[in-house]
SESEMI-455416 format. One line per 4 residues: number of its first residue (from 1); for each residue z, y, x of C-alpha. Coordinates in Angstrom, 3 decimals, decimal comma. Example, Ala and Ser with C-alpha at 12.3 -4.5 7.8 and 13.67 -1.06 7.14 Angstrom:
! SESEMI-455416
1) 7,800/-4,500/12,300 | 7,140/-1,060/13,670 $
//
This chain:
! SESEMI-455416
1) 10,448/6,503/31,238 | 13,111/9,179/31,605 | 16,898/8,222/32,155 | 17,885/10,356/28,727 $
5) 16,058/7,812/26,403 | 17,419/4,887/28,327 | 20,883/5,907/27,916 | 20,739/7,090/24,395 $
9) 19,406/3,599/23,741 | 22,303/1,912/25,627 | 24,497/3,869/23,884 | 23,419/3,128/20,350 $
13) 23,289/-0,358/21,231 | 26,888/-0,507/22,377 | 27,804/1,209/19,208 | 25,785/-1,407/16,826 $
17) 26,624/-4,543/19,077 | 23,118/-4,865/19,732 | 21,201/-4,701/16,741 | 18,904/-7,058/14,819 $
21) 16,704/-8,952/17,293 | 13,093/-9,889/16,228 | 13,687/-12,820/14,200 | 15,595/-10,981/11,493 $
25) 16,885/-13,611/9,249 | 20,745/-13,523/8,311 | 22,581/-14,692/5,311 | 22,705/-12,710/2,245 $
29) 26,441/-11,167/1,392 | 25,506/-10,200/-2,057 | 27,370/-11,533/-5,196 | 23,803/-11,348/-6,888 $
33) 22,616/-14,476/-8,504 | 20,239/-16,953/-6,571 | 17,024/-18,543/-7,462 | 16,778/-21,773/-6,196 $
37) 13,516/-22,920/-4,081 | 10,630/-23,817/-6,018 | 9,187/-27,423/-6,142 | 5,643/-28,118/-6,254 $
41) 3,393/-30,827/-8,315 | -0,037/-32,160/-7,629 | -3,049/-30,838/-9,380 | -3,926/-33,054/-12,376 $
45) -7,620/-32,318/-13,088 | -9,593/-29,338/-12,815 | -12,408/-30,182/-15,026 | -10,345/-30,529/-17,950 $
49) -9,156/-26,768/-17,330 | -12,720/-25,754/-18,667 | -10,830/-26,504/-22,190 | -7,718/-24,641/-21,700 $
53) -6,734/-22,268/-24,794 | -4,813/-19,414/-24,964 | -5,077/-16,637/-27,526 | -7,589/-13,951/-26,966 $
57) -9,028/-15,999/-23,902 | -12,229/-17,552/-23,232 | -12,458/-19,747/-20,150 | -16,211/-19,840/-18,563 $
61) -15,846/-22,163/-15,845 | -13,321/-24,534/-13,871 | -14,866/-25,653/-10,515 | -13,361/-27,942/-7,591 $
65) -13,249/-26,220/-4,558 | -13,634/-28,183/-1,222 | -11,275/-27,782/1,726 | -12,776/-25,560/3,988 $
69) -14,975/-23,494/1,819 | -12,595/-20,554/2,051 | -11,169/-19,824/5,324 | -8,534/-17,453/6,503 $
73) -8,508/-16,395/10,311 | -10,942/-19,203/11,043 | -9,104/-22,073/9,440 | -9,989/-23,614/6,438 $
77) -7,878/-23,177/3,199 | -7,043/-26,498/1,436 | -9,163/-27,958/-1,960 | -8,076/-26,287/-4,940 $
81) -9,195/-25,426/-8,373 | -10,871/-22,197/-9,119 | -10,928/-21,018/-12,761 | -12,690/-17,980/-14,209 $
85) -12,609/-16,117/-17,565 | -11,541/-13,235/-19,645 | -9,520/-11,843/-22,023 | -9,607/-9,518/-24,840 $
89) -13,609/-9,062/-24,664 | -14,553/-6,025/-26,803 | -16,799/-2,908/-27,158 | -15,848/0,344/-26,494 $
93) -15,437/2,594/-29,455 | -16,087/5,944/-27,366 | -18,834/4,583/-24,995 | -20,455/1,656/-26,430 $
97) -19,554/-0,073/-23,059 | -18,339/-3,864/-23,008 | -14,684/-4,349/-22,065 | -12,611/-7,428/-20,924 $
101) -9,874/-8,403/-18,667 | -11,637/-10,683/-16,242 | -9,876/-13,070/-13,835 | -10,160/-15,771/-11,566 $
105) -7,477/-18,304/-10,702 | -7,388/-20,491/-7,816 | -4,925/-23,744/-8,195 | -4,172/-25,476/-5,093 $
109) -4,314/-29,200/-5,067 | -1,126/-29,141/-3,123 | 1,071/-26,792/-5,238 | 4,105/-25,311/-3,913 $
113) 5,390/-24,323/-7,243 | 5,104/-20,813/-6,791 | 2,677/-17,900/-8,715 | 1,046/-15,126/-7,176 $
117) -0,280/-12,104/-9,063 | -2,785/-10,158/-6,612 | -2,619/-6,675/-7,728 | -5,858/-5,409/-6,433 $
121) -6,747/-1,848/-5,021 | -9,090/1,195/-5,851 | -10,109/1,825/-9,203 | -10,267/-2,226/-9,891 $
125) -13,273/-3,347/-11,395 | -13,973/-6,705/-9,552 | -12,678/-9,636/-9,745 | -11,960/-10,449/-6,100 $
129) -11,248/-13,915/-4,397 | -7,843/-14,552/-5,353 | -6,215/-15,517/-2,170 | -3,014/-13,743/-1,913 $
133) -2,771/-11,088/0,954 | 0,559/-11,476/2,993 | 0,638/-8,016/4,080 | -0,986/-5,575/6,858 $
137) -4,628/-6,217/8,174 | -6,245/-8,880/9,546 | -3,918/-11,559/7,866 | -3,353/-14,974/9,790 $
141) -2,544/-16,638/6,190 | -2,623/-16,137/2,457 | -0,516/-17,223/-0,440 | -3,563/-19,670/-1,575 $
145) -3,566/-21,378/1,546 | 0,392/-21,577/1,647 | 0,417/-23,311/-1,705 | 0,563/-20,494/-4,209 $
149) -1,579/-20,494/-7,520 | -2,920/-17,270/-7,420 | -4,792/-14,803/-9,997 | -7,124/-11,967/-9,199 $
153) -8,438/-9,719/-11,970 | -10,359/-6,426/-12,687 | -7,847/-4,724/-14,787 | -9,496/-4,658/-17,687 $
157) -13,039/-2,964/-16,830 | -16,091/-4,625/-15,072 | -17,420/-2,232/-12,687 | -15,474/-0,251/-9,489 $
161) -16,621/3,033/-11,042 | -13,984/5,508/-12,657 | -16,436/6,016/-16,050 | -14,369/3,418/-17,733 $
165) -11,905/5,650/-17,999 | -13,485/7,571/-21,247 | -11,972/4,276/-23,130 | -8,478/4,903/-23,862 $
169) -7,601/1,044/-24,010 | -9,342/0,891/-20,444 | -7,458/3,192/-19,127 | -3,873/1,546/-20,178 $
173) -5,560/-1,589/-18,942 | -5,812/-0,529/-15,694 | -2,277/1,171/-15,445 | -0,409/-1,342/-16,571 $
177) -1,319/-3,340/-19,799 | -3,631/-6,029/-17,884 | -0,688/-7,290/-16,475 | 1,254/-7,965/-19,525 $
181) -2,014/-9,704/-20,840 | -2,344/-11,814/-17,766 | 1,028/-13,031/-16,883 | 1,717/-15,356/-19,931 $
185) -1,699/-16,568/-19,771 | -1,670/-17,623/-16,035 | 1,791/-19,115/-16,536 | 0,625/-21,194/-19,216 $
189) -2,453/-22,273/-17,413 | -0,368/-23,287/-14,551 | 1,239/-25,649/-16,523 | -1,612/-27,248/-17,961 $
193) -2,787/-27,710/-14,453 | 0,376/-29,170/-13,135 | 2,599/-30,543/-15,932 | 5,006/-27,640/-15,286 $
197) 5,169/-23,801/-15,389 | 5,721/-22,160/-11,968 | 9,384/-21,992/-10,513 | 9,184/-18,786/-8,951 $
201) 6,692/-15,846/-9,649 | 5,650/-13,344/-6,927 | 3,478/-9,960/-7,751 | 2,044/-8,101/-4,930 $
205) -0,862/-5,929/-3,215 | -1,476/-2,607/-1,230 | -2,408/1,080/-2,256 | -3,295/0,885/-6,053 $
209) -1,953/-2,800/-5,579 | 1,156/-1,201/-4,128 | 1,009/0,867/-7,547 | 0,713/-2,198/-9,650 $
213) 3,380/-3,694/-7,835 | 5,796/-0,880/-8,740 | 4,674/-0,590/-12,191 | 5,434/-4,435/-12,706 $
217) 8,747/-3,821/-10,969 | 9,935/-1,418/-13,694 | 7,751/-2,691/-16,884 | 8,004/-6,556/-16,368 $
221) 11,045/-7,080/-14,292 | 11,945/-10,446/-15,943 | 8,131/-11,946/-15,119 | 8,405/-12,056/-11,345 $
225) 10,972/-12,912/-8,691 | 9,640/-11,237/-5,654 | 7,697/-7,918/-5,282 | 5,782/-7,175/-2,373 $
229) 4,730/-3,596/-2,223 | 2,320/-2,125/0,346 | 1,540/1,572/0,942 | 1,847/2,510/-2,698 $
233) 0,196/4,841/-4,589 | 2,813/4,802/-7,484 | 2,100/8,714/-8,013 | -1,526/7,855/-7,866 $
237) -2,709/10,981/-9,902 | -0,781/13,543/-8,256 | -1,581/12,057/-4,628 | -5,205/12,355/-5,673 $
241) -4,964/15,952/-6,801 | -2,875/17,011/-3,804 | -5,937/15,419/-1,529 | -8,124/17,834/-3,818 $
245) -5,989/20,760/-2,584 | -6,564/19,230/1,170 | -10,216/19,374/0,794 | -10,415/22,782/-0,590 $
249) -8,363/24,033/2,469 | -10,662/21,968/4,834 | -13,488/23,315/3,201 | -11,898/26,983/3,904 $
253) -11,933/25,922/7,720 | -15,293/24,107/8,047 | -18,182/25,793/9,689 | -20,599/25,083/7,138 $
257) -21,149/25,568/3,274 | -22,730/22,211/2,530 | -20,694/20,259/0,342 | -20,571/16,656/2,758 $
261) -17,976/14,628/3,825 | -19,655/15,366/7,638 | -19,398/19,169/7,272 | -15,990/18,971/5,871 $
265) -14,788/17,063/8,714 | -15,509/20,242/10,937 | -12,406/21,777/9,641 | -10,230/19,275/11,448 $
269) -12,326/17,825/14,132 | -11,917/14,113/15,866 | -11,174/15,852/19,096 | -8,789/18,060/17,398 $
273) -6,758/15,404/15,277 | -6,852/13,678/18,684 | -4,996/16,179/20,336 | -2,524/16,848/17,507 $
277) -1,604/12,961/17,976 | -1,045/13,461/21,362 | 1,002/16,607/21,094 | 3,181/14,640/18,578 $
281) 3,107/11,649/20,894 | 4,386/13,961/23,611 | 7,223/15,277/21,703 | 8,230/12,174/19,905 $
285) 7,203/8,710/22,015 | 10,261/8,416/24,014 | 12,839/8,930/21,163 | 12,660/5,179/20,697 $
289) 13,710/4,875/24,218 | 10,121/3,637/25,507 | 7,036/5,884/26,056 | 4,513/3,568/24,101 $
293) 2,135/5,137/22,216 | 4,150/4,525/18,817 | 6,619/6,667/17,410 | 8,896/4,504/15,991 $
297) 11,799/7,283/15,218 | 9,690/9,252/12,223 | 12,530/11,212/11,016 | 13,676/12,678/14,331 $
301) 9,860/13,119/14,946 | 9,497/15,764/12,369 | 12,583/17,483/13,236 | 10,945/17,330/17,214 $
305) 7,748/18,466/16,500 | 6,380/22,042/15,404 | 2,514/22,397/15,010 | 2,948/26,194/15,768 $
309) 4,528/25,593/18,950 | 3,411/22,168/20,349 | -0,360/22,575/19,787 | -2,233/25,143/21,591 $
313) -3,761/28,288/19,745 | -7,245/28,960/20,392 | -7,517/32,626/22,129 | -11,510/32,130/21,472 $
317) -13,498/29,492/20,253 | -12,435/26,248/18,977 | -13,330/23,293/21,754 | -11,093/20,640/20,837 $
321) -8,353/21,543/22,918 | -6,365/24,313/20,684 | -6,498/25,056/16,709 | -7,048/28,040/15,706 $
325) -4,231/30,101/13,903 | -5,952/29,439/10,516 | -6,010/25,459/11,231 | -2,209/25,618/12,021 $
329) -1,564/27,504/8,758 | -3,233/25,500/6,465 | -3,044/22,039/8,377 | 0,763/22,657/8,819 $
333) 1,002/23,662/5,058 | -0,565/20,487/4,023 | 1,589/18,157/6,097 | 4,789/20,133/4,722 $
337) 3,132/19,496/1,220 | 0,032/20,635/-0,717 | 0,809/23,556/-3,279 | -0,369/24,375/-6,668 $
341) -1,453/27,889/-7,882 | 2,258/28,774/-8,001 | 3,113/27,964/-4,846 | 4,994/24,498/-6,013 $
345) 4,504/21,148/-4,078 | 2,092/18,880/-6,107 | 3,210/15,797/-4,269 | 4,975/14,863/-0,961 $
349) 4,838/15,726/2,592 | 3,457/13,603/5,037 | 4,803/12,789/8,540 | 2,995/14,059/11,731 $
353) 2,039/10,818/13,573 | 0,316/9,064/16,384 | -2,751/7,863/13,731 | -4,277/10,967/12,841 $
357) -7,639/10,678/15,187 | -9,152/7,763/13,325 | -12,142/7,236/11,191 | -9,341/5,665/8,847 $
361) -7,618/9,044/8,510 | -10,575/10,966/8,483 | -12,523/9,117/5,492 | -9,845/9,829/3,115 $
365) -9,339/13,782/3,696 | -13,096/14,351/4,308 | -15,140/11,585/2,408 | -13,185/9,756/-0,350 $
369) -11,459/13,603/-1,496 | -15,095/14,281/-2,502 | -16,468/10,948/-3,867 | -13,192/8,882/-5,063 $
373) -10,652/11,142/-6,076 | -12,799/13,686/-7,842 | -14,063/10,610/-10,369 | -10,520/9,250/-10,839 $
377) -9,143/12,517/-11,905 | -11,929/13,523/-13,994 | -12,651/10,456/-15,626 | -9,327/8,092/-15,647 $
381) -6,741/10,697/-15,822 | -7,865/13,798/-17,237 | -7,537/14,609/-21,163 | -10,091/15,246/-21,955 $
385) -12,370/13,452/-19,333 | -15,105/15,237/-17,715 | -18,871/14,896/-18,994 | -20,716/12,227/-17,439 $
389) -23,935/13,687/-17,408 | -24,601/15,933/-14,373 | -20,869/14,973/-12,994 | -20,780/15,745/-9,044 $
393) -17,836/14,585/-7,499 | -18,100/17,078/-4,175 | -18,512/20,123/-6,373 | -15,676/19,033/-8,712 $
397) -13,407/18,675/-5,833 | -14,425/21,983/-4,122 | -14,568/24,042/-7,056 | -11,907/22,908/-9,424 $
401) -8,672/25,074/-9,959 | -5,891/23,041/-9,110 | -3,766/24,283/-12,291 | -5,909/23,220/-14,714 $
405) -6,332/19,727/-13,074 | -2,435/19,305/-13,305 | -2,547/20,870/-16,841 | -5,203/18,102/-18,019 $
409) -3,708/14,999/-16,052 | -0,507/15,553/-17,924 | -2,115/16,160/-21,276 | -2,661/14,145/-24,374 $
413) -4,659/14,147/-27,617 | -5,332/12,110/-30,681 | -7,642/9,922/-28,672 | -5,975/9,611/-25,290 $
417) -2,283/8,972/-26,364 | -0,791/8,527/-23,160 | -0,868/11,243/-20,116 | -1,659/9,776/-16,597 $
421) 1,637/10,132/-15,313 | 2,736/7,703/-18,408 | 0,472/4,887/-17,688 | -0,344/5,190/-14,029 $
425) 3,383/5,275/-12,946 | 6,474/3,487/-13,032 | 8,717/4,683/-15,970 | 11,565/4,960/-14,029 $
429) 11,198/3,978/-10,437 | 14,813/4,286/-9,261 | 16,295/2,209/-11,998 | 15,523/-1,627/-11,046 $
433) 18,933/-2,861/-12,619 | 17,013/-5,455/-14,421 | 15,529/-6,970/-11,560 | 18,516/-6,788/-9,418 $
437) 20,856/-8,251/-11,726 | 18,881/-11,453/-12,124 | 18,433/-11,919/-8,527 | 14,861/-10,901/-7,952 $
441) 13,757/-9,002/-4,582 | 11,716/-6,486/-3,580 | 9,813/-5,843/0,173 | 8,200/-2,444/0,515 $
445) 5,928/-1,564/3,705 | 3,939/1,734/4,340 | 2,131/3,123/7,487 | 3,445/6,271/8,748 $
449) -0,169/7,680/9,220 | -1,377/6,992/5,783 | -3,351/9,661/4,708 | -3,802/9,309/1,173 $
453) -0,410/7,864/0,043 | 2,531/8,965/2,272 | 5,312/7,149/3,564 | 7,416/10,054/2,886 $
457) 6,742/9,671/-0,727 | 7,985/5,608/-0,440 | 10,949/6,595/1,653 | 12,108/9,326/-1,057 $
461) 11,771/6,633/-3,585 | 13,914/4,300/-1,420 | 16,304/7,133/-1,213 | 16,750/7,718/-4,703 $
465) 16,963/4,006/-5,242 | 19,735/3,625/-2,934 | 21,385/6,422/-4,902 | 21,122/4,745/-8,035 $
469) 22,701/1,699/-6,438 | 26,180/3,179/-5,101 | 24,112/4,256/-1,930 | 22,949/0,784/-1,048 $
473) 20,217/-1,110/-2,441 | 19,706/-3,490/0,230 | 21,296/-6,435/-1,181 | 17,812/-6,594/-3,269 $
477) 15,124/-4,227/-2,150 | 13,913/-3,357/1,623 | 11,638/-0,841/3,194 | 9,983/-0,798/6,572 $
481) 8,038/1,493/7,889 | 4,911/0,588/9,939 | 4,692/3,186/12,874 | 1,092/4,217/13,389 $
485) -0,701/2,804/10,586 | -3,219/3,992/8,391 | -3,891/3,218/4,748 | -2,653/-0,395/4,635 $
489) -4,083/-1,312/7,866 | -5,756/-0,051/11,172 | -4,456/3,028/13,046 | -2,819/2,578/16,710 $
493) -0,323/0,158/14,899 | 0,921/-3,538/15,137 | -0,485/-3,787/11,542 | -0,521/-7,397/11,441 $
497) 2,227/-9,424/9,590 | 3,148/-11,773/6,917 | 5,765/-10,067/4,422 | 5,285/-12,948/1,845 $
501) 6,864/-15,633/3,538 | 10,242/-13,649/4,370 | 10,333/-12,460/1,012 | 10,205/-16,098/-0,435 $
505) 12,884/-16,919/1,805 | 14,697/-14,214/0,794 | 14,482/-14,766/-3,160 | 14,847/-18,503/-2,898 $
509) 17,090/-19,231/0,305 | 19,382/-15,914/0,313 | 18,119/-14,865/3,414 | 17,304/-10,907/3,928 $
513) 14,995/-9,482/6,440 | 16,236/-7,186/8,891 | 13,105/-6,881/10,661 | 9,517/-8,470/10,616 $
517) 7,497/-9,372/13,935 | 4,136/-7,181/13,512 | 1,146/-7,674/16,052 | -1,364/-5,639/17,395 $
521) -4,982/-7,118/16,696 | -6,619/-6,622/20,103 | -9,404/-8,118/21,754 | -10,013/-11,719/20,329 $
525) -7,407/-11,636/17,642 | -8,258/-14,393/15,116 | -7,619/-11,989/12,104 | -10,198/-9,503/13,157 $
529) -10,045/-6,568/15,848 | -8,198/-3,479/14,881 | -10,580/-0,718/17,093 | -7,852/1,696/16,878 $
533) -5,575/-0,401/19,377 | -5,526/1,543/22,535 | -6,962/-0,032/25,489 | -3,543/0,615/27,384 $
537) -1,716/-1,892/24,991 | -1,641/-5,670/25,431 | -4,192/-6,915/22,954 | -1,179/-9,311/21,170 $
541) 1,600/-6,643/21,490 | 4,518/-7,317/19,026 | 7,016/-4,856/17,308 | 9,861/-5,637/14,877 $
545) 9,189/-3,395/11,576 | 12,761/-2,685/10,892 | 14,263/-2,124/7,822 | 14,849/1,637/6,916 $
549) 16,850/3,546/7,836 | 17,008/1,140/11,086 | 14,358/2,178/13,678 | 13,140/-0,222/16,657 $
553) 14,324/1,158/20,140 | 13,928/-0,307/23,236 | 16,769/-2,114/24,855 | 16,223/-0,785/28,212 $
557) 14,920/-3,723/29,514 | 12,073/-6,283/28,986 | 8,392/-6,323/28,512 | 7,518/-3,380/25,984 $
561) 4,632/-5,243/25,039 | 6,978/-7,631/22,994 | 9,133/-7,412/20,090 | 12,125/-9,155/21,699 $
565) 12,305/-6,091/23,953 | 13,387/-3,803/20,798 | 16,671/-3,985/18,917 | 16,868/-2,459/15,152 $
569) 19,469/0,169/14,900 $
//
């Protein structure tokens, strides 16, 4: 390490009095109301819940699940009751398909008095196991194992495909209304199971689940006490439109006319992406005081790195050691922010970071842009939707006019009365005054190498939230960047962490969290190995995830593989 970064860190440490250590807990100094600690109760009788009655609700089963049937990180999850059912069953008037809001709830025998709404990802459509992820990748625990009652749902349609978007009500359920339907039912079911309702309720998810969480923060602030927001696609229709523009630009650079993900990836090969990541590290790695393969100071890095200057320009054919002038122009613009036909930014900039060379980054740019974004835009968000007959996702992505797409996703008609930016996005994401005044709390995290939803966009939201609260929202909301992490997990990152436990401690005990310790998932990790972890890292490397705008900086002494050698400042 050079002397300059060490001197910088020493100066910053002196100015900040050392900064928050890796434990991160300090008492709240806020005058906001406190919400007391939840108290639990034993499960009364699982089988009797088969007869649970609630308006517009059908219970299909209530089954006792023995301890160890489910595991988390190889450890048994305790005994619990699994209740399956559906709400508001109907036949769609447009497509004649059956619809309902399907769900399952898992109710632990030893309940801690808390409820967790598990917001799921993608286009929903599946009732996945209701365990309640705690954040990041390869979780070592989950909400169910911690004693929460957990609900999971399909958000109102029964297949993980976009064609439910033909049904106007299914669009609205997916966007926000399923939450409003499920929440009172779930709390009433909990009261039937334990003889009391939940003392504290939490809501969390990543990706589209992060979007669900931010929508709930705006629309249902009185129903939940803590919100765990992961890599949120809270402007999902615009992010998908930007990814389509990205695919069109990559297609212009590709060396073939075939419309496949493999061929689209020739526009920016893995060797080239790794080369750019290494160029970013060369400029930015030492900015936090440690040359360790992580860019902690994301903002300083964007000022320090310049793709035109810091990446070699090919003088002849591309060989993985340079980029062509055309690549630099198009890729640089995509990182600055995809543009519409009039030159206006569609969505957000993306930070240059160390995680571009991974498969997790490539799949969103070169595959999902053809196969997922196309269907979601075409069927869930456009008015009118595309025709299902003969629809080809790759053709739609690569040949559609972006201005036409943007016009359609902001349109309504007599059948589809809400446009996508109405039913998919938080109504006013920087106004969380109701949530704040009642003592509820928010913890949000985002990987800085996320290729589909930009951490820049979440940072912009947090800045606007702070501005709406006299310049400081930290007494009720915190944002944590995860350096190197791709979309929700993976990448060269310390991506294994638990944010649910500190969120509970903040909500119920008044302990805010300056930092959360995160671990790499190298060889032997109990939660699953992250193959993107560099071989030069310790398999169990840890880092503090710092509450923005603070950055994890090396103290100048200590093992760089350990979180305690870094301070948030």
